[in-house]
PAMAR-717729 format. One record per atom (N, C-alpha, C): x, y, z; atom name. Coordinates in steps of 0.001 Angstrom, whole numbers, plus 500000, padded with zeros to 6 digits. Example, Ala and Ser with C-alpha at 12.3 -4.5 7.8 and 13.67 -1.06 7.14 Angstrom:
PAMAR-717729
    east   north      up  atom
  513190  494310  507800     N
  512300  495500  507800    CA
  513200  496700  507800     C
  512850  497750  507080     N
  513670  498940  507140    CA
  512900  500030  507870     C
This chain:
PAMAR-717729
    east   north      up  atom
  455724  170758  040866     N
  456285  170256  042030    CA
  456688  168828  041676     C
  458124  168457  041941     N
  458646  167223  041693    CA
  457955  166085  042709     C
  457777  164934  042060     N
  457325  163859  042809    CA
  458109  163517  044175     C
  459426  163781  044000     N
  460521  163406  045068    CA
  460100  164383  046281     C
  459629  165638  046132     N
  459342  166635  047215    CA
  458234  166037  048029     C
  457087  165493  047239     N
  455954  164923  047869    CA
  456313  163712  048721     C
  456965  162761  048160     N
  457409  161406  048651    CA
  458234  161797  049951     C
  459218  162812  049707     N
  460170  163071  050856    CA
  459417  163725  052026     C
  458533  164674  051818     N
  457609  165202  052864    CA
  456895  163988  053566     C
  456166  163275  052822     N
  455416  162097  053528    CA
  456420  161282  054303     C
  457581  161035  053707     N
  458567  160141  054457    CA
  459076  160873  055687     C
  459270  162085  055686     N
  459685  162788  056990    CA
  458420  162736  057962     C
  457156  162936  057580     N
  456159  162898  058546    CA
  456041  161408  059188     C
  456057  160539  058262     N
  456165  159100  058698    CA
  457206  158801  059741     C
  458435  159349  059545     N
  459585  159009  060171    CA
  459323  159665  061554     C
  458895  161041  061508     N
  458448  161613  062805    CA
  457656  160896  063683     C
  456627  160347  063168     N
  455575  159638  063864    CA
  456121  158415  064542     C
  456953  157659  063792     N
  457560  156472  064040    CA
  458611  156584  065272     C
  459349  157852  065097     N
  460122  158352  066274    CA
  459498  158404  067506     C
  458534  159234  067433     N
  457668  159493  068512    CA
  457004  158293  069210     C
  456543  157351  068433     N
  455971  156188  068990    CA
  457119  155322  069557     C
  458229  155263  069053     N
  459476  154576  069566    CA
  459780  155097  070929     C
  459769  156474  071121     N
  460108  157110  072359    CA
  458969  156707  073408     C
  457661  156722  072944     N
  456649  156604  073862    CA
  456623  155135  074349     C
  456846  154056  073649     N
  456863  152760  074007    CA
  458188  152226  074647     C
  459247  153165  074318     N
  460584  152642  074893    CA
  461247  151823  073929     C
  460902  151979  072651     N
  461652  151023  071610    CA
  462769  151890  070902     C
  463918  151759  071253     N
  465199  152323  070642    CA
  465267  151984  069210     C
  464775  150763  068816     N
  464991  150387  067402    CA
  463921  151148  066603     C
  462612  151185  067011     N
  461728  151999  066215    CA
  462025  153352  066252     C
  462633  153985  067345     N
  462905  155402  067246    CA
  464021  155645  066464     C
  465087  154822  066281     N
  466048  154884  065398    CA
  465504  154711  063900     C
  464861  153983  063609     N
  464185  153837  062339    CA
  463400  155052  061997     C
  462803  155707  062716     N
  462041  156820  062552    CA
  462951  158052  062215     C
  464188  157975  062966     N
  465115  159133  062781    CA
  465702  158953  061264     C
  466028  157613  060936     N
  466477  157201  059689    CA
  465473  157774  058422     C
  464146  157373  058710     N
  463124  157672  057710    CA
  462917  159112  057533     C
  463123  159976  058667     N
  462964  161442  058718    CA
  464221  162015  057866     C
  465358  161530  058121     N
  466583  162067  057376    CA
  466399  161604  055987     C
  466117  160471  055701     N
  465922  160077  054222    CA
  464841  160961  053371     C
  463761  161276  054130     N
  462673  162065  053605    CA
  463317  163463  053400     C
  464184  163935  054343     N
  464687  165384  054112    CA
  465522  165415  052938     C
  466277  164249  052611     N
  467168  164231  051458    CA
  466302  164172  050316     C
  465328  163315  050224     N
  464391  163246  048978    CA
  463607  164629  048788     C
  463371  165297  049716     N
  462722  166596  049666    CA
  463783  167516  048961     C
  465039  167667  049422     N
  465964  168311  048861    CA
  466267  168124  047382     C
  466225  166657  047215     N
  466617  166439  045566    CA
  465371  166899  044909     C
  464318  166811  045401     N
  463036  167232  044593    CA
  463099  168829  044367     C
  463493  169556  045313     N
  463640  170838  045307    CA
  464758  171323  044163     C
  465799  170543  044285     N
  466835  170850  043420    CA
  466255  170481  041804     C
  465555  169554  041718     N
  465020  169223  040331    CA
  464234  170297  039803     C
  463304  170843  040882     N
  462391  171930  040575    CA
  463110  173249  040131     C
  464160  173504  040769     N
  465145  174598  040517    CA
  465515  174483  039033     C
  466233  173336  038858     N
  466855  173138  037616    CA
  465876  173273  036438     C
  464686  172549  036577     N
  463644  172733  035672    CA
  463261  174250  035457     C
  463107  175054  036564     N
  462658  176301  036474    CA
  463796  177141  035728     C
  465020  176850  036023     N
  466161  177629  035363    CA
  466227  177317  033907     C
  465979  176044  033457     N
  466117  175732  032027    CA
  464759  176328  031339     C
  463699  176465  032007     N
  462486  176959  031509    CA
  462572  178447  031350     C
  462782  179133  032337     N
  462842  180692  032484    CA
  464084  181166  032225     C
  465127  180561  032402     N
  466466  181120  032235    CA
  467071  181874  033493     C
  466288  181862  034563     N
  466818  182352  035718    CA
  466156  181614  037047     C
  466983  181699  038173     N
  466548  180853  039369    CA
  465322  181331  040104     C
């Protein structure tokens, strides 16, 4: 498993928490930061999954 997948998943969770706290306390700034962190985490996760797929194809010869 690629490190980007792990970092991405952690960032998604962190962003979701930040977004929820922002909503709870009425902070649009914190809520927006949470949305951005979640989106960035999703991208990192996708990049990690892509790296894993490429690695598997190169290793096994099939996806």
